[in-house]
C-alpha positions in Angstrom: -41.1 45.3 18.4 -38.8 42.8 16.7 -38.5 39.2 17.6 -34.9 39.8 18.5 -35.7 42.5 20.9 -38.5 40.4 22.5 -36.1 37.5 23.0 -33.5 39.8 24.5 -36.0 41.1 27.1 -36.9 37.6 28.1 -33.3 36.7 28.4 -32.7 39.6 30.8 -35.8 39.3 33.0 -36.7 35.6 33.1 -34.8 34.6 36.2 -36.1 31.1 36.3 -34.6 30.5 32.9 -31.4 32.2 33.9 -31.0 30.0 37.1 -31.5 26.4 36.0 -31.7 25.1 39.6 -34.3 27.7 40.7 -36.6 24.8 41.8 -34.0 23.8 44.4 -34.0 27.3 45.8 -37.8 27.3 46.1 -37.8 23.8 47.7 -35.2 25.0 50.3 -37.3 28.2 51.0 -40.4 26.1 51.5 -38.7 23.6 53.9 -36.9 26.2 56.0 -40.0 28.3 56.1 -42.0 25.4 57.6 -39.1 24.8 60.0 -39.3 28.5 61.0 -43.0 28.4 61.7 -42.5 25.3 63.9 -39.5 26.7 65.8 -40.7 30.3 66.5 -43.8 31.7 68.1 -45.9 33.1 65.3 -49.3 34.5 64.5 -50.4 33.4 61.0 -52.9 34.7 58.5 -53.8 38.0 60.3 -56.0 40.1 58.1 -54.8 43.6 57.3 -57.8 44.3 55.0 -60.7 42.5 53.4 -59.3 42.2 49.9 -57.8 39.2 48.2 -54.7 37.8 50.0 -54.6 40.7 52.4 -53.0 38.8 55.2 -49.7 38.8 57.1 -47.7 36.6 59.5 -46.0 38.0 62.6 -43.0 36.5 64.4 -42.9 38.5 67.7 -39.5 39.5 69.1 -38.1 38.0 72.4 -38.3 41.5 74.0 -40.9 44.2 73.9 -40.5 47.5 72.0 -38.4 45.7 69.4 -37.4 47.1 66.0 -39.7 45.8 63.2 -38.9 44.3 59.8 -41.7 44.0 57.3 -40.7 41.6 54.5 -42.4 41.6 51.1 -41.9 38.5 48.9 -41.1 38.5 45.2 -42.4 36.5 42.3 -42.9 39.2 39.6 -46.2 40.3 41.4 -47.8 37.2 40.0 -46.5 34.2 42.0 -45.2 32.9 45.4 -46.6 33.5 48.8 -45.7 34.7 52.3 -45.6 31.1 53.4 -42.7 30.5 51.1 -40.7 33.2 52.9 -41.0 32.5 56.7 -37.4 31.5 56.4 -36.3 35.1 56.8 -37.8 35.2 60.3 -35.2 33.3 62.3 -32.2 35.4 61.4 -34.1 38.6 61.8 -35.5 37.3 65.1 -31.9 36.6 66.2 -31.1 40.3 65.5 -33.8 41.2 68.0 -36.5 42.1 65.4 -40.3 41.6 65.4 -40.8 40.2 61.9 -43.9 40.7 59.7 -44.2 38.8 56.4 -46.8 40.2 54.1 -49.1 38.7 51.4 -50.8 40.5 48.5 -53.0 39.7 45.6 -51.4 38.3 42.5 -51.6 39.6 38.9 -53.6 39.3 36.8 -56.4 38.5 39.3 -59.7 37.4 37.8 -62.1 38.8 35.2 -64.3 39.9 38.1 -61.5 41.3 40.2 -58.4 42.1 38.1 -55.2 42.9 39.9 -52.6 45.4 38.7 -49.2 46.4 40.1 -50.6 49.7 41.4 -53.3 47.7 43.2 -50.6 45.6 44.9 -48.8 48.8 45.9 -52.0 50.1 47.6 -52.3 46.8 49.4 -48.8 47.3 50.8 -49.8 50.8 52.0 -52.7 49.2 53.8 -50.5 46.5 55.3 -48.1 49.1 56.6 -50.9 51.3 58.0 -52.1 48.1 59.9 -48.6 47.6 61.2 -48.5 51.2 62.5 -51.8 50.7 64.3 -51.2 47.2 65.7 -47.6 46.1 65.9 -47.2 47.2 69.5 -49.6 44.4 70.5 -46.9 42.0 69.2 -44.0 43.7 70.9 -42.9 45.8 68.0 -41.9 49.5 68.0 -44.0 51.3 65.3 -41.5 54.1 65.2 -38.6 51.8 64.3 -39.7 49.9 61.1 -37.5 48.7 58.2 -39.2 47.5 55.1 -37.3 44.8 53.1 -38.2 42.9 50.0 -36.9 40.7 47.2 -37.4 41.4 43.5 -41.0 42.6 43.1 -41.0 42.9 46.9 -37.8 45.1 46.6 -39.7 47.3 44.2 -42.6 47.6 46.6 -40.3 48.4 49.5 -38.7 51.3 47.6 -42.2 52.6 46.8 -43.2 52.6 50.4 -40.2 54.9 51.2 -41.8 57.6 49.1 -45.3 57.3 50.6 -47.0 60.3 52.2 -48.7 58.5 55.1 -50.8 61.4 56.3 -52.7 61.3 53.0 -53.9 57.9 54.3 -54.1 58.4 58.1 -53.5 61.7 59.8 -52.2 59.8 62.9 -49.3 58.4 60.9 -46.2 60.6 60.5 -45.9 61.9 57.0 -42.5 60.3 56.4 -42.9 57.4 58.7 -41.0 54.7 56.8 -37.4 55.9 56.5 -35.5 52.6 56.2 -35.8 50.2 53.3 -33.7 47.3 51.9 -34.3 46.2 48.3 -32.8 42.9 47.2 -32.7 42.6 43.4 -35.4 45.2 43.0 -36.9 46.7 39.8 -37.3 50.5 39.6 -38.4 51.3 36.1 -41.1 49.0 34.9 -41.3 50.3 31.4 -39.2 47.4 29.8 -41.5 44.8 31.4 -44.4 46.0 29.2 -42.7 44.4 26.2 -41.2 41.4 28.0 -43.1 38.4 26.4 -43.2 36.0 29.3 -44.7 38.7 31.6 -47.3 40.3 29.3 -50.3 38.0 29.8 -50.1 38.1 33.6 -49.0 41.6 34.3 -51.1 43.4 31.6 -48.9 46.4 32.3 -50.1 49.6 30.7 -47.9 52.6 30.0 -49.9 54.6 32.6 -49.4 51.9 35.3 -45.7 51.5 34.4 -45.2 55.2 35.0 -47.3 55.2 38.2 -45.3 52.3 39.7 -41.7 53.1 38.7 -39.8 54.6 41.7 -36.9 55.7 39.4 -39.4 58.0 37.6 -40.4 59.7 40.9 -38.8 62.6 42.7 -36.3 61.6 45.4 -38.0 60.9 48.7 -37.6 63.8 51.1 -36.5 61.6 54.0 -35.2 58.1 54.6 -32.6 55.8 53.1 -32.8 52.9 50.7 -30.1 50.2 50.6 -30.2 48.4 47.3 -28.3 45.2 46.4 -28.3 42.7 43.5 -26.5 39.5 42.9 -23.3 39.9 41.0 -24.4 37.0 38.7 -27.7 38.5 37.8 -28.6 39.7 34.4 -27.2 43.0 33.1 -30.7 44.5 33.3 -31.0 43.7 37.0 -27.6 45.2 37.6 -28.7 48.2 35.6 -31.8 48.6 37.8 -29.6 48.4 40.9 -27.5 51.4 39.6 -30.5 53.3 38.2 -32.2 54.0 41.5 -28.9 55.1 43.0 -28.3 57.5 40.1 -31.9 58.9 40.1 -32.5 59.2 43.8 -28.8 60.0 44.6 -26.3 58.9 47.2 -28.0 60.8 50.0 -31.1 58.6 49.7 -29.4 55.5 48.4 -26.1 55.4 50.3 -25.7 51.7 49.6 -25.8 50.3 46.0 -23.9 47.0 45.7 -23.6 44.0 43.5 -22.8 41.0 45.8 -20.3 38.7 44.0 -21.2 35.1 43.3 -24.9 35.4 43.9 -27.8 34.9 41.5 -31.4 36.2 41.7 -32.4 33.4 44.2 -29.3 32.6 46.1 -29.0 36.3 47.2 -32.1 36.0 49.4 -30.6 33.1 51.3 -27.6 35.3 52.2 -29.9 37.1 54.5 -30.2 34.0 56.6 -26.4 33.5 57.0 -24.4 35.1 59.7 -21.4 37.2 58.6 -22.6 37.9 55.1 -22.7 41.4 53.7 -26.5 41.3 53.3 -26.9 40.3 57.0 -24.6 43.2 58.0 -26.6 45.7 56.0 -29.8 44.5 57.7 -28.2 44.9 61.1 -27.2 48.5 60.1 -30.7 49.4 59.3 -32.1 47.9 62.4 -29.7 49.8 64.5 -30.1 53.1 62.7 
């Protein structure tokens, strides 16, 4: 691959370079997340498995049998933590939801225990199975679950929509997860194999890229995916946003929008603001 092509890929996918004040966004997330854990009743660091980082935080709803939102953080599958994303809980709690914020192992792992993107996807399946089996104890309704995620988390949320749950647990309905919201998600991982700043950490093989690219899969038989990106994101992120709509079709992806004036990081904060388009979309899914 030419140096020019490599530089172009970095320019399309390196969001921290594209948003010079990204550190201010991370600082805001950390502070508002600490505030959320202080203000709301929560159960932290609950194990959903015995693997690395297989823990989740739960913010119970005010009333029993509440709709559930499972939120998956971003960070290119290689950085950040659920503790950085507790800030999503208060606005979702205000909508009446029981909120679950999930952690996962980070690429590349260690020499003794390497971590790949398909490994992380399997962890998310485990986390959701745990949610089905246990969320009623925290006031959530396991038959009304929306999965939401940002960036890498948006990619994982889309993957969960296509999971056949009975292959994991015969007690879980085959098409259990039928509502997903992907914020700035990625759906064809092939370009990331050649993106220089990601290569050392993701170690993404062609096989794994195919396995973990929702846009290369058949359309899920049931369920809907709402997909959004910031209007100020790179052309590649905007392309990904359109790609899943084109490949899965409008029946499965009835919402595919670029939200004006938002970048890869400010778009997540829109979820916390009343009256925004992103907040309205989340409410629609909760009420569906």
